[in-house]
SEDREN-194148 format. One record per residue: chain; residue in one letter; x, y, z of N, C-alpha, C in turn. Coordinates in steps of 0.05 Angstrom, whole numbers. Layout:
+-------+------+--------+--------+--------+--------+--------+--------+--------+--------+--------+
: kette : rest :    npx :    npy :    npz :   capx :   capy :   capz :    cpx :    cpy :    cpz :
+-------+------+--------+--------+--------+--------+--------+--------+--------+--------+--------+
:     A :    A :      X :      Y :      Z :      X :      Y :      Z :      X :      Y :      Z :
...
+-------+------+--------+--------+--------+--------+--------+--------+--------+--------+--------+
//
This chain:
+-------+------+--------+--------+--------+--------+--------+--------+--------+--------+--------+
: kette : rest :    npx :    npy :    npz :   capx :   capy :   capz :    cpx :    cpy :    cpz :
+-------+------+--------+--------+--------+--------+--------+--------+--------+--------+--------+
:     A :    M :    548 :   2303 :   4259 :    574 :   2313 :   4248 :    592 :   2289 :   4243 :
:     A :    T :    603 :   2287 :   4219 :    622 :   2266 :   4213 :    648 :   2279 :   4203 :
:     A :    A :    669 :   2263 :   4204 :    696 :   2274 :   4195 :    695 :   2284 :   4167 :
:     A :    D :    679 :   2272 :   4149 :    678 :   2281 :   4121 :    665 :   2308 :   4118 :
:     A :    R :    651 :   2318 :   4138 :    638 :   2344 :   4137 :    654 :   2365 :   4152 :
:     A :    I :    677 :   2358 :   4161 :    695 :   2376 :   4176 :    715 :   2388 :   4156 :
:     A :    A :    719 :   2414 :   4157 :    739 :   2427 :   4140 :    762 :   2436 :   4159 :
:     A :    I :    786 :   2433 :   4149 :    810 :   2443 :   4164 :    822 :   2466 :   4147 :
:     A :    R :    827 :   2488 :   4161 :    839 :   2511 :   4147 :    858 :   2525 :   4166 :
:     A :    A :    875 :   2542 :   4155 :    893 :   2558 :   4171 :    878 :   2576 :   4190 :
:     A :    M :    888 :   2578 :   4214 :    875 :   2596 :   4234 :    881 :   2625 :   4226 :
:     A :    R :    860 :   2642 :   4230 :    862 :   2670 :   4225 :    859 :   2685 :   4252 :
:     A :    A :    868 :   2709 :   4253 :    865 :   2725 :   4277 :    836 :   2728 :   4286 :
:     A :    D :    818 :   2730 :   4266 :    790 :   2733 :   4273 :    777 :   2708 :   4283 :
:     A :    D :    792 :   2685 :   4284 :    783 :   2661 :   4296 :    787 :   2661 :   4326 :
:     A :    W :    803 :   2680 :   4336 :    811 :   2680 :   4364 :    787 :   2677 :   4384 :
:     A :    P :    765 :   2691 :   4381 :    744 :   2688 :   4401 :    734 :   2659 :   4403 :
:     A :    A :    731 :   2645 :   4381 :    723 :   2617 :   4381 :    745 :   2599 :   4392 :
:     A :    V :    770 :   2604 :   4384 :    792 :   2589 :   4394 :    795 :   2592 :   4424 :
:     A :    R :    792 :   2616 :   4433 :    794 :   2622 :   4462 :    771 :   2607 :   4477 :
:     A :    R :    747 :   2608 :   4466 :    724 :   2595 :   4479 :    729 :   2565 :   4482 :
:     A :    I :    740 :   2553 :   4461 :    746 :   2524 :   4461 :    768 :   2518 :   4481 :
:     A :    Y :    788 :   2535 :   4482 :    810 :   2532 :   4501 :    800 :   2534 :   4529 :
:     A :    E :    783 :   2554 :   4534 :    771 :   2557 :   4561 :    755 :   2533 :   4569 :
:     A :    A :    740 :   2521 :   4550 :    725 :   2497 :   4556 :    744 :   2475 :   4564 :
:     A :    G :    767 :   2472 :   4550 :    786 :   2452 :   4558 :    797 :   2457 :   4586 :
:     A :    I :    804 :   2482 :   4592 :    814 :   2490 :   4618 :    793 :   2482 :   4639 :
:     A :    A :    768 :   2487 :   4634 :    746 :   2481 :   4653 :    743 :   2452 :   4660 :
:     A :    T :    752 :   2434 :   4642 :    750 :   2405 :   4648 :    769 :   2397 :   4671 :
:     A :    G :    790 :   2412 :   4674 :    810 :   2405 :   4695 :    829 :   2383 :   4686 :
:     A :    D :    825 :   2372 :   4662 :    843 :   2350 :   4653 :    856 :   2356 :   4627 :
:     A :    A :    853 :   2380 :   4616 :    865 :   2386 :   4590 :    892 :   2401 :   4593 :
:     A :    T :    895 :   2417 :   4614 :    918 :   2434 :   4617 :    920 :   2442 :   4647 :
:     A :    L :    943 :   2450 :   4655 :    946 :   2462 :   4682 :    942 :   2492 :   4681 :
:     A :    E :    940 :   2503 :   4657 :    934 :   2532 :   4655 :    907 :   2537 :   4669 :
:     A :    Q :    905 :   2561 :   4680 :    880 :   2568 :   4693 :    864 :   2589 :   4679 :
:     A :    A :    876 :   2601 :   4658 :    861 :   2621 :   4643 :    874 :   2623 :   4615 :
:     A :    A :    858 :   2628 :   4595 :    868 :   2632 :   4568 :    881 :   2660 :   4567 :
:     A :    P :    903 :   2662 :   4552 :    916 :   2689 :   4549 :    900 :   2706 :   4530 :
:     A :    D :    908 :   2731 :   4527 :    896 :   2748 :   4506 :    909 :   2741 :   4479 :
:     A :    W :    897 :   2751 :   4458 :    907 :   2745 :   4431 :    937 :   2752 :   4427 :
:     A :    P :    946 :   2776 :   4434 :    975 :   2782 :   4429 :    993 :   2762 :   4443 :
:     A :    A :    987 :   2754 :   4467 :   1005 :   2735 :   4481 :   1004 :   2707 :   4468 :
:     A :    W :    979 :   2698 :   4461 :    977 :   2672 :   4448 :    991 :   2672 :   4421 :
:     A :    D :    986 :   2693 :   4405 :    998 :   2696 :   4379 :   1028 :   2695 :   4380 :
:     A :    A :   1040 :   2709 :   4399 :   1069 :   2710 :   4402 :   1081 :   2683 :   4410 :
:     A :    A :   1065 :   2666 :   4423 :   1075 :   2641 :   4433 :   1072 :   2617 :   4414 :
:     A :    H :   1060 :   2622 :   4390 :   1055 :   2600 :   4372 :   1066 :   2606 :   4344 :
:     A :    R :   1077 :   2585 :   4331 :   1087 :   2588 :   4303 :   1064 :   2597 :   4285 :
:     A :    A :   1069 :   2616 :   4268 :   1049 :   2626 :   4250 :   1042 :   2605 :   4228 :
:     A :    A :   1061 :   2589 :   4220 :   1056 :   2571 :   4198 :   1041 :   2546 :   4206 :
:     A :    C :   1039 :   2539 :   4231 :   1027 :   2514 :   4239 :   1004 :   2519 :   4259 :
:     A :    R :    984 :   2532 :   4250 :    960 :   2537 :   4266 :    936 :   2531 :   4248 :
:     A :    F :    918 :   2513 :   4258 :    895 :   2506 :   4242 :    870 :   2505 :   4259 :
:     A :    V :    848 :   2509 :   4246 :    822 :   2506 :   4259 :    806 :   2485 :   4243 :
:     A :    A :    789 :   2471 :   4257 :    769 :   2454 :   4244 :    743 :   2469 :   4244 :
:     A :    T :    729 :   2468 :   4221 :    704 :   2483 :   4220 :    682 :   2464 :   4210 :
:     A :    H :    658 :   2472 :   4216 :    634 :   2456 :   4209 :    611 :   2476 :   4206 :
:     A :    E :    594 :   2472 :   4188 :    570 :   2488 :   4184 :    576 :   2518 :   4184 :
:     A :    R :    578 :   2529 :   4161 :    582 :   2558 :   4157 :    608 :   2568 :   4171 :
:     A :    D :    629 :   2553 :   4169 :    655 :   2560 :   4179 :    656 :   2564 :   4209 :
:     A :    R :    638 :   2550 :   4224 :    638 :   2551 :   4253 :    662 :   2535 :   4264 :
:     A :    V :    679 :   2548 :   4279 :    703 :   2536 :   4290 :    695 :   2516 :   4312 :
:     A :    I :    704 :   2491 :   4309 :    698 :   2470 :   4329 :    723 :   2457 :   4341 :
:     A :    G :    746 :   2466 :   4333 :    771 :   2456 :   4344 :    795 :   2471 :   4333 :
:     A :    W :    817 :   2468 :   4347 :    841 :   2481 :   4337 :    866 :   2466 :   4346 :
:     A :    T :    888 :   2470 :   4331 :    914 :   2460 :   4339 :    935 :   2480 :   4331 :
:     A :    A :    957 :   2480 :   4345 :    979 :   2499 :   4339 :   1005 :   2488 :   4351 :
:     A :    L :   1026 :   2499 :   4341 :   1053 :   2492 :   4351 :   1066 :   2515 :   4365 :
:     A :    G :   1079 :   2510 :   4387 :   1096 :   2530 :   4400 :   1124 :   2519 :   4401 :
:     A :    P :   1143 :   2536 :   4405 :   1171 :   2526 :   4405 :   1176 :   2510 :   4431 :
:     A :    L :   1191 :   2489 :   4429 :   1200 :   2475 :   4453 :   1222 :   2492 :   4467 :
:     A :    S :   1238 :   2505 :   4451 :   1260 :   2521 :   4460 :   1267 :   2542 :   4439 :
:     A :    H :   1279 :   2563 :   4447 :   1288 :   2583 :   4427 :   1317 :   2579 :   4419 :
:     A :    R :   1329 :   2557 :   4429 :   1357 :   2550 :   4420 :   1356 :   2538 :   4392 :
:     A :    A :   1374 :   2546 :   4376 :   1375 :   2538 :   4348 :   1376 :   2507 :   4345 :
:     A :    V :   1390 :   2494 :   4363 :   1393 :   2465 :   4361 :   1366 :   2450 :   4362 :
:     A :    Y :   1345 :   2463 :   4374 :   1319 :   2451 :   4376 :   1298 :   2464 :   4357 :
:     A :    A :   1308 :   2476 :   4335 :   1290 :   2489 :   4316 :   1270 :   2470 :   4304 :
:     A :    G :   1277 :   2444 :   4302 :   1259 :   2425 :   4290 :   1242 :   2409 :   4310 :
:     A :    V :   1241 :   2419 :   4335 :   1225 :   2407 :   4355 :   1204 :   2427 :   4364 :
:     A :    A :   1179 :   2419 :   4365 :   1157 :   2437 :   4372 :   1138 :   2425 :   4392 :
:     A :    W :   1125 :   2442 :   4407 :   1105 :   2434 :   4427 :   1077 :   2436 :   4414 :
:     A :    E :   1062 :   2415 :   4415 :   1036 :   2414 :   4401 :   1014 :   2417 :   4421 :
:     A :    S :    993 :   2431 :   4413 :    968 :   2434 :   4428 :    945 :   2428 :   4410 :
:     A :    V :    924 :   2414 :   4420 :    900 :   2410 :   4405 :    876 :   2410 :   4424 :
:     A :    Y :    855 :   2425 :   4416 :    831 :   2428 :   4433 :    807 :   2425 :   4415 :
:     A :    V :    786 :   2412 :   4425 :    762 :   2407 :   4409 :    738 :   2417 :   4426 :
:     A :    D :    719 :   2431 :   4412 :    695 :   2440 :   4425 :    681 :   2416 :   4439 :
:     A :    P :    671 :   2419 :   4463 :    659 :   2397 :   4477 :    636 :   2383 :   4461 :
:     A :    A :    621 :   2399 :   4445 :    599 :   2387 :   4429 :    609 :   2371 :   4405 :
:     A :    A :    635 :   2374 :   4398 :    645 :   2360 :   4375 :    665 :   2338 :   4382 :
:     A :    R :    669 :   2332 :   4408 :    688 :   2312 :   4416 :    678 :   2284 :   4408 :
:     A :    G :    698 :   2267 :   4401 :    692 :   2239 :   4394 :    682 :   2236 :   4365 :
:     A :    R :    686 :   2256 :   4349 :    675 :   2255 :   4321 :    697 :   2258 :   4300 :
:     A :    G :    722 :   2255 :   4308 :    744 :   2256 :   4288 :    756 :   2283 :   4284 :
:     A :    V :    747 :   2303 :   4299 :    757 :   2330 :   4296 :    787 :   2332 :   4304 :
:     A :    G :    793 :   2322 :   4327 :    821 :   2323 :   4337 :    840 :   2308 :   4318 :
:     A :    R :    832 :   2285 :   4309 :    849 :   2269 :   4290 :    853 :   2285 :   4264 :
:     A :    A :    831 :   2296 :   4253 :    834 :   2312 :   4228 :    853 :   2335 :   4232 :
:     A :    L :    851 :   2349 :   4255 :    869 :   2371 :   4261 :    898 :   2362 :   4263 :
:     A :    L :    903 :   2340 :   4277 :    930 :   2331 :   4281 :    942 :   2320 :   4255 :
:     A :    V :    927 :   2307 :   4239 :    937 :   2297 :   4213 :    946 :   2321 :   4196 :
:     A :    E :    930 :   2342 :   4196 :    938 :   2367 :   4181 :    963 :   2379 :   4193 :
:     A :    L :    964 :   2380 :   4219 :    987 :   2392 :   4233 :   1013 :   2377 :   4228 :
:     A :    V :   1011 :   2351 :   4229 :   1035 :   2335 :   4224 :   1047 :   2341 :   4196 :
:     A :    G :   1030 :   2341 :   4176 :   1040 :   2347 :   4149 :   1051 :   2375 :   4146 :
:     A :    A :   1037 :   2394 :   4158 :   1047 :   2422 :   4157 :   1073 :   2425 :   4173 :
:     A :    S :   1075 :   2412 :   4196 :   1100 :   2414 :   4212 :   1123 :   2403 :   4197 :
:     A :    E :   1119 :   2380 :   4183 :   1141 :   2368 :   4168 :   1149 :   2387 :   4144 :
:     A :    A :   1130 :   2400 :   4132 :   1136 :   2419 :   4110 :   1152 :   2442 :   4121 :
:     A :    E :   1149 :   2448 :   4147 :   1164 :   2470 :   4159 :   1191 :   2461 :   4171 :
:     A :    G :   1198 :   2435 :   4167 :   1223 :   2425 :   4177 :   1223 :   2415 :   4206 :
:     A :    V :   1200 :   2410 :   4217 :   1198 :   2400 :   4245 :   1202 :   2370 :   4244 :
:     A :    W :   1221 :   2360 :   4260 :   1226 :   2331 :   4261 :   1214 :   2317 :   4285 :
:     A :    T :   1208 :   2333 :   4306 :   1195 :   2320 :   4330 :   1174 :   2339 :   4341 :
:     A :    L :   1150 :   2327 :   4345 :   1128 :   2341 :   4359 :   1127 :   2329 :   4387 :
:     A :    Q :   1123 :   2347 :   4406 :   1120 :   2338 :   4434 :   1093 :   2349 :   4445 :
:     A :    A :   1082 :   2334 :   4464 :   1058 :   2343 :   4477 :   1058 :   2333 :   4506 :
:     A :    G :   1046 :   2349 :   4523 :   1043 :   2341 :   4551 :   1013 :   2334 :   4555 :
:     A :    V :   1008 :   2311 :   4566 :    980 :   2303 :   4570 :    977 :   2295 :   4600 :
:     A :    L :    957 :   2308 :   4613 :    952 :   2301 :   4641 :    945 :   2271 :   4643 :
:     A :    A :    955 :   2258 :   4663 :    953 :   2229 :   4666 :    925 :   2218 :   4664 :
:     A :    E :    905 :   2234 :   4672 :    877 :   2224 :   4672 :    863 :   2228 :   4645 :
:     A :    N :    876 :   2241 :   4626 :    863 :   2248 :   4601 :    865 :   2226 :   4580 :
:     A :    A :    849 :   2205 :   4584 :    850 :   2181 :   4567 :    843 :   2188 :   4538 :
:     A :    A :    825 :   2206 :   4533 :    817 :   2212 :   4506 :    841 :   2225 :   4491 :
:     A :    S :    856 :   2242 :   4504 :    879 :   2255 :   4491 :    901 :   2234 :   4485 :
:     A :    F :    905 :   2216 :   4504 :    925 :   2194 :   4499 :    917 :   2179 :   4474 :
:     A :    A :    892 :   2171 :   4472 :    883 :   2155 :   4450 :    886 :   2170 :   4423 :
:     A :    L :    878 :   2196 :   4424 :    880 :   2212 :   4400 :    909 :   2214 :   4391 :
:     A :    H :    927 :   2221 :   4409 :    955 :   2224 :   4401 :    967 :   2198 :   4391 :
:     A :    Q :    960 :   2176 :   4404 :    971 :   2150 :   4395 :    961 :   2143 :   4367 :
:     A :    R :    936 :   2151 :   4360 :    926 :   2145 :   4334 :    941 :   2159 :   4312 :
:     A :    V :    954 :   2181 :   4318 :    969 :   2196 :   4297 :    999 :   2193 :   4301 :
:     A :    G :   1008 :   2172 :   4316 :   1036 :   2165 :   4316 :   1052 :   2175 :   4340 :
:     A :    F :   1040 :   2187 :   4360 :   1054 :   2195 :   4384 :   1059 :   2171 :   4401 :
:     A :    R :   1080 :   2172 :   4417 :   1086 :   2151 :   4437 :   1092 :   2164 :   4463 :
:     A :    I :   1087 :   2150 :   4484 :   1093 :   2161 :   4511 :   1123 :   2157 :   4516 :
:     A :    V :   1136 :   2179 :   4523 :   1164 :   2179 :   4529 :   1169 :   2174 :   4559 :
:     A :    G :   1151 :   2186 :   4575 :   1154 :   2182 :   4604 :   1133 :   2199 :   4618 :
:     A :    V :   1133 :   2197 :   4644 :   1114 :   2212 :   4661 :   1129 :   2230 :   4679 :
:     A :    Q :   1121 :   2255 :   4679 :   1133 :   2275 :   4696 :   1115 :   2276 :   4721 :
:     A :    H :   1124 :   2265 :   4743 :   1108 :   2263 :   4767 :   1106 :   2290 :   4781 :
:     A :    R :   1081 :   2296 :   4789 :   1076 :   2320 :   4805 :   1089 :   2345 :   4792 :
:     A :    L :   1084 :   2347 :   4766 :   1097 :   2368 :   4750 :   1086 :   2396 :   4757 :
:     A :    G :   1060 :   2397 :   4763 :   1049 :   2423 :   4769 :   1022 :   2420 :   4784 :
:     A :    R :   1012 :   2442 :   4794 :    987 :   2441 :   4808 :    964 :   2451 :   4791 :
:     A :    D :    941 :   2439 :   4794 :    918 :   2447 :   4779 :    903 :   2470 :   4794 :
:     A :    A :    881 :   2478 :   4785 :    866 :   2500 :   4796 :    857 :   2495 :   4825 :
:     A :    T :    855 :   2470 :   4833 :    847 :   2463 :   4860 :    871 :   2461 :   4879 :
:     A :    G :    895 :   2463 :   4868 :    920 :   2460 :   4883 :    931 :   2432 :   4884 :
:     A :    R :    917 :   2413 :   4871 :    926 :   2385 :   4871 :    950 :   2382 :   4851 :
:     A :    W :    971 :   2368 :   4861 :    993 :   2361 :   4843 :    984 :   2342 :   4822 :
:     A :    R :    994 :   2346 :   4797 :    985 :   2330 :   4774 :   1009 :   2319 :   4760 :
:     A :    D :   1006 :   2294 :   4751 :   1027 :   2281 :   4734 :   1020 :   2287 :   4705 :
:     A :    V :   1041 :   2291 :   4689 :   1038 :   2297 :   4661 :   1055 :   2278 :   4645 :
:     A :    A :   1043 :   2264 :   4626 :   1057 :   2246 :   4609 :   1069 :   2262 :   4586 :
:     A :    L :   1094 :   2257 :   4580 :   1108 :   2270 :   4557 :   1105 :   2251 :   4533 :
:     A :    L :   1093 :   2261 :   4512 :   1089 :   2246 :   4487 :   1106 :   2259 :   4465 :
:     A :    E :   1114 :   2242 :   4446 :   1128 :   2253 :   4423 :   1121 :   2238 :   4398 :
:     A :    R :   1123 :   2252 :   4376 :   1120 :   2239 :   4350 :   1144 :   2247 :   4333 :
:     A :    R :   1160 :   2227 :   4325 :   1184 :   2232 :   4309 :   1176 :   2229 :   4280 :
:     A :    S :   1183 :   2249 :   4264 :   1176 :   2248 :   4235 :   1190 :   2225 :   4222 :
:     A :    T :   1176 :   2213 :   4202 :   1188 :   2193 :   4185 :   1197 :   2205 :   4159 :
:     A :    V :   1195 :   2232 :   4157 :   1201 :   2246 :   4132 :   1224 :   2266 :   4137 :
:     A :    V :   1223 :   2281 :   4159 :   1243 :   2302 :   4165 :   1263 :   2291 :   4184 :
:     A :    G :   1289 :   2296 :   4179 :   1309 :   2288 :   4197 :   1316 :   2258 :   4195 :
:     A :    V :   1309 :   2246 :   4173 :   1314 :   2217 :   4169 :   1338 :   2216 :   4151 :
:     A :    D :   1362 :   2215 :   4164 :   1386 :   2216 :   4148 :   1407 :   2196 :   4158 :
:     A :    G :   1398 :   2174 :   4169 :   1416 :   2153 :   4178 :   1426 :   2156 :   4206 :
:     A :    D :   1416 :   2176 :   4220 :   1423 :   2179 :   4248 :   1410 :   2157 :   4265 :
:     A :    V :   1417 :   2156 :   4290 :   1404 :   2137 :   4308 :   1374 :   2141 :   4308 :
:     A :    G :   1359 :   2120 :   4304 :   1330 :   2122 :   4303 :   1316 :   2123 :   4330 :
:     A :    V :   1291 :   2128 :   4330 :   1275 :   2130 :   4354 :   1276 :   2104 :   4370 :
:     A :    D :   1275 :   2081 :   4355 :   1273 :   2055 :   4369 :   1300 :   2042 :   4373 :
:     A :    A :   1322 :   2055 :   4366 :   1348 :   2044 :   4370 :   1355 :   2043 :   4400 :
:     A :    P :   1369 :   2022 :   4409 :   1377 :   2021 :   4437 :   1394 :   2045 :   4444 :
:     A :    V :   1390 :   2055 :   4468 :   1406 :   2078 :   4478 :   1420 :   2069 :   4503 :
:     A :    D :   1445 :   2076 :   4505 :   1461 :   2069 :   4529 :   1455 :   2090 :   4550 :
:     A :    V :   1439 :   2082 :   4570 :   1432 :   2100 :   4591 :   1444 :   2090 :   4617 :
:     A :    D :   1453 :   2109 :   4633 :   1464 :   2103 :   4659 :   1444 :   2087 :   4676 :
:     A :    P :   1451 :   2062 :   4684 :   1432 :   2046 :   4699 :   1426 :   2057 :   4727 :
:     A :    A :   1442 :   2076 :   4736 :   1438 :   2088 :   4762 :   1415 :   2109 :   4762 :
:     A :    I :   1406 :   2116 :   4738 :   1384 :   2136 :   4736 :   1358 :   2123 :   4745 :
:     A :    D :   1344 :   2136 :   4763 :   1318 :   2127 :   4773 :   1297 :   2133 :   4752 :
:     A :    R :   1284 :   2112 :   4742 :   1264 :   2116 :   4721 :   1236 :   2114 :   4732 :
:     A :    D :   1232 :   2113 :   4758 :   1205 :   2112 :   4769 :   1192 :   2139 :   4772 :
+-------+------+--------+--------+--------+--------+--------+--------+--------+--------+--------+
//
């Protein structure tokens, strides 16, 4: 399987069994999410933006990965900020599926007016860090002992973000501009 044989299309409700199976495989790794079970379709559907959901398919429209956006907040001021998720079938990992999905998602999110994508990556998930960095995400910080995994172990989660170079570019302070931060804040 190569990236040129992968098709990306909008997710449909009838993709849910495959999407759920891939999500559950990610949960089973212990390094993809702190969630311990996939929700049912109505709960998942309600938690994700309808316009920014995609699946990667291969061979007869077989779903091998998915990505979707959820709201960071329901407050209007954060309407252009979304929480990104991406999961790839274990048999398709390392073959460009995640990158193809995120490239599609970035373009679609910008078309929907999203100026910042955020993601949480468990500290041990090197593959997810590499994937996100390849499509323009940067590490903002690490949230230490943010939550417990299925074994009860506290886990650190890195907060990643990707700031659009298309949406919200209107002369405001940029991502790389110096910010005056209170030096008394503990950054460790």
